VMD Tcl script that draws the C-alpha trace (Angstrom):
set ca {
  {-4.56 -37.73 38.72}
  {-7.97 -38.43 38.26}
  {-9.80 -38.09 35.50}
  {-11.34 -34.59 35.96}
  {-7.98 -33.16 36.76}
  {-6.30 -34.55 33.50}
  {-9.43 -33.38 31.38}
  {-9.27 -29.65 33.33}
  {-4.92 -30.03 32.09}
  {-6.15 -30.97 28.45}
  {-8.50 -28.42 28.08}
  {-5.73 -25.66 29.68}
  {-3.26 -26.79 27.34}
  {-5.36 -26.75 24.23}
  {-6.38 -22.99 25.32}
  {-2.83 -22.07 25.27}
  {-2.21 -23.43 22.04}
  {-5.10 -22.04 20.22}
  {-4.48 -18.78 21.72}
  {-0.92 -19.04 20.93}
  {-1.59 -20.04 17.42}
  {-4.34 -16.93 16.81}
  {-2.26 -14.64 18.01}
  {1.26 -15.48 15.87}
  {-0.85 -15.49 12.74}
  {-2.06 -12.28 13.51}
  {1.30 -10.77 14.25}
  {2.80 -12.87 11.09}
  {0.41 -11.06 8.65}
  {1.78 -7.74 9.73}
  {5.39 -8.43 9.41}
  {7.63 -7.04 6.69}
  {8.82 -11.08 6.07}
  {5.11 -11.43 5.07}
  {5.26 -8.93 2.47}
  {4.08 -10.30 -0.76}
  {3.74 -7.58 -3.26}
  {5.44 -8.37 -6.36}
  {5.92 -5.87 -9.37}
  {5.99 -8.50 -11.59}
  {2.48 -9.25 -11.13}
  {1.13 -5.80 -12.09}
  {1.10 -7.18 -15.64}
  {-1.43 -9.87 -14.61}
  {-4.86 -8.39 -15.85}
  {-6.80 -10.97 -13.68}
  {-5.41 -9.24 -10.85}
  {-4.68 -5.69 -11.53}
  {-6.62 -3.05 -13.62}
  {-4.16 -0.09 -14.63}
  {-5.99 3.11 -13.71}
  {-4.46 5.66 -16.03}
  {-3.78 5.12 -20.09}
  {-0.47 6.49 -19.93}
  {2.37 7.68 -17.63}
  {0.74 10.76 -15.31}
  {3.27 13.74 -15.03}
  {3.58 14.47 -11.51}
  {3.43 18.35 -11.06}
  {5.77 20.53 -9.02}
  {2.88 21.58 -6.61}
  {2.66 17.71 -5.99}
  {5.85 17.17 -5.68}
  {6.79 19.61 -3.29}
  {4.37 18.10 -0.73}
  {5.79 14.40 -0.76}
  {9.12 13.16 0.99}
  {8.75 9.17 1.46}
  {11.71 7.40 2.69}
  {14.21 6.60 0.15}
  {17.40 4.26 0.01}
  {20.64 5.71 0.13}
  {21.91 5.06 -3.32}
  {18.89 7.41 -4.94}
  {20.48 10.81 -6.55}
  {20.13 13.84 -3.94}
  {17.19 15.03 -5.52}
  {15.25 11.82 -5.39}
  {16.31 11.37 -1.43}
  {14.62 15.00 -0.87}
  {11.57 14.41 -2.95}
  {9.95 10.93 -4.63}
  {7.78 13.06 -6.84}
  {10.34 15.35 -8.60}
  {10.20 14.61 -12.08}
  {8.33 11.41 -12.27}
  {5.47 9.89 -14.33}
  {3.27 7.45 -12.51}
  {1.18 4.42 -13.85}
  {-1.47 3.51 -11.23}
  {-3.12 0.13 -10.64}
  {-5.72 -1.13 -8.56}
  {-6.80 -4.41 -7.53}
  {-9.76 -6.17 -8.36}
  {-11.27 -5.44 -4.58}
  {-10.91 -1.92 -5.27}
  {-11.62 -1.38 -9.09}
  {-15.58 -0.32 -8.78}
  {-14.37 2.52 -5.99}
  {-11.62 3.61 -8.24}
  {-13.71 3.92 -11.43}
  {-16.61 5.37 -9.73}
  {-17.97 8.75 -11.04}
  {-16.81 10.52 -7.91}
  {-14.35 8.76 -5.69}
  {-16.02 7.69 -2.41}
  {-15.21 4.66 -0.21}
  {-13.01 1.90 -0.94}
  {-13.63 -1.43 0.58}
  {-11.21 -3.16 2.80}
  {-8.47 -5.23 0.83}
  {-8.51 -2.38 -1.85}
  {-4.53 -1.95 -2.82}
  {-3.54 0.66 -4.89}
  {-0.43 0.75 -6.44}
  {1.72 3.60 -8.06}
  {4.93 2.87 -9.95}
  {7.48 6.05 -10.03}
  {9.79 6.32 -13.13}
  {11.85 9.27 -13.87}
  {10.76 11.57 -16.72}
  {14.40 11.40 -18.19}
  {14.21 7.29 -17.94}
  {14.90 6.09 -21.34}
  {14.53 2.42 -19.96}
  {11.18 3.21 -17.89}
  {12.87 1.68 -14.77}
  {10.75 2.29 -11.91}
  {12.22 4.02 -9.10}
  {10.37 2.92 -6.64}
  {6.44 1.86 -5.84}
  {4.05 3.04 -3.24}
  {1.10 1.48 -2.26}
  {-2.34 2.13 -0.25}
  {-3.87 -0.66 1.62}
  {-7.27 -0.19 2.71}
  {-7.26 -2.05 6.50}
  {-10.17 -2.73 9.01}
  {-12.10 -0.34 10.60}
  {-10.18 1.35 13.32}
  {-6.52 0.71 12.27}
  {-5.54 4.27 11.07}
  {-8.82 6.36 11.01}
  {-7.31 9.66 10.60}
  {-6.76 8.51 6.87}
  {-9.72 6.46 6.29}
  {-7.90 3.19 7.48}
  {-5.46 3.09 5.03}
  {-1.90 1.63 5.43}
  {1.04 3.03 3.19}
  {3.82 1.61 2.11}
  {7.14 1.69 -0.12}
  {8.73 -0.94 -2.16}
  {12.28 -0.34 -3.71}
  {12.32 -0.16 -7.77}
  {13.13 -4.14 -8.08}
  {9.41 -4.16 -7.09}
  {10.13 -6.70 -4.19}
  {12.06 -5.24 -1.42}
  {9.72 -3.23 1.24}
  {11.28 -0.24 2.25}
  {8.58 1.11 4.59}
  {5.11 0.46 5.65}
  {2.70 1.61 8.01}
  {0.78 4.76 9.12}
  {3.98 6.61 7.44}
  {3.13 10.05 8.79}
  {4.61 11.65 5.10}
  {2.29 10.00 3.03}
  {-0.59 10.65 5.19}
  {0.39 14.41 5.76}
  {-0.44 15.09 1.69}
  {-3.37 12.46 1.84}
  {-5.15 14.01 4.78}
  {-6.10 16.81 2.66}
  {-8.24 14.32 0.33}
  {-10.63 13.25 3.08}
  {-14.01 13.88 0.68}
  {-12.27 11.09 -1.81}
  {-11.40 8.57 0.81}
  {-8.03 9.85 1.08}
  {-6.94 9.02 -2.63}
  {-5.52 11.39 -5.25}
  {-7.09 10.85 -8.96}
  {-6.11 13.19 -11.39}
  {-5.12 9.95 -13.20}
  {-8.10 8.39 -13.48}
  {-9.51 7.15 -16.85}
  {-13.17 6.45 -16.39}
  {-14.58 3.38 -17.88}
}
mol new
graphics top color blue
foreach p $ca { graphics top sphere $p radius 0.5 }
foreach p [lrange $ca 0 end-1] q [lrange $ca 1 end] { graphics top cylinder $p $q radius 0.2 }
display resetview
């Protein structure tokens, strides 16, 4: 082989390796295997800010609107409605903190994460039933609801149960376009 062919072959192999590496990074970042949320970190004040001062009761009118995917071991009522008889505690990461505590909810920046910890009203131990997350993605990810990704995490705070453009989540949040698709009656303004 002459030097010109060897150079072309090396360039082609390098391009294939580069494209494969970039493609695998994009794919890996979107898989549930790479999911990094751990509810134990919600107590880390350098990462998360608690939005509401104490548990916020979710009203019956809101409860009737939402039905997120539930694991098979929840009682029958919870299978039909994750907001029934629950309190929520809401957290926001540092990226979304300024937007969350603005006088009026407007636009959250890419990378904002809002976490709702849901606990049954009658729970003496305050053991979470589940966590729901909203993650602000890149422009164009999910334009119908402001590019938010919705996720449901088990009550132990580590097992991803569903994530993506979850229709049942979007069905409620679409009504809040004036506040970047985020509900906020629980907010304590600083």
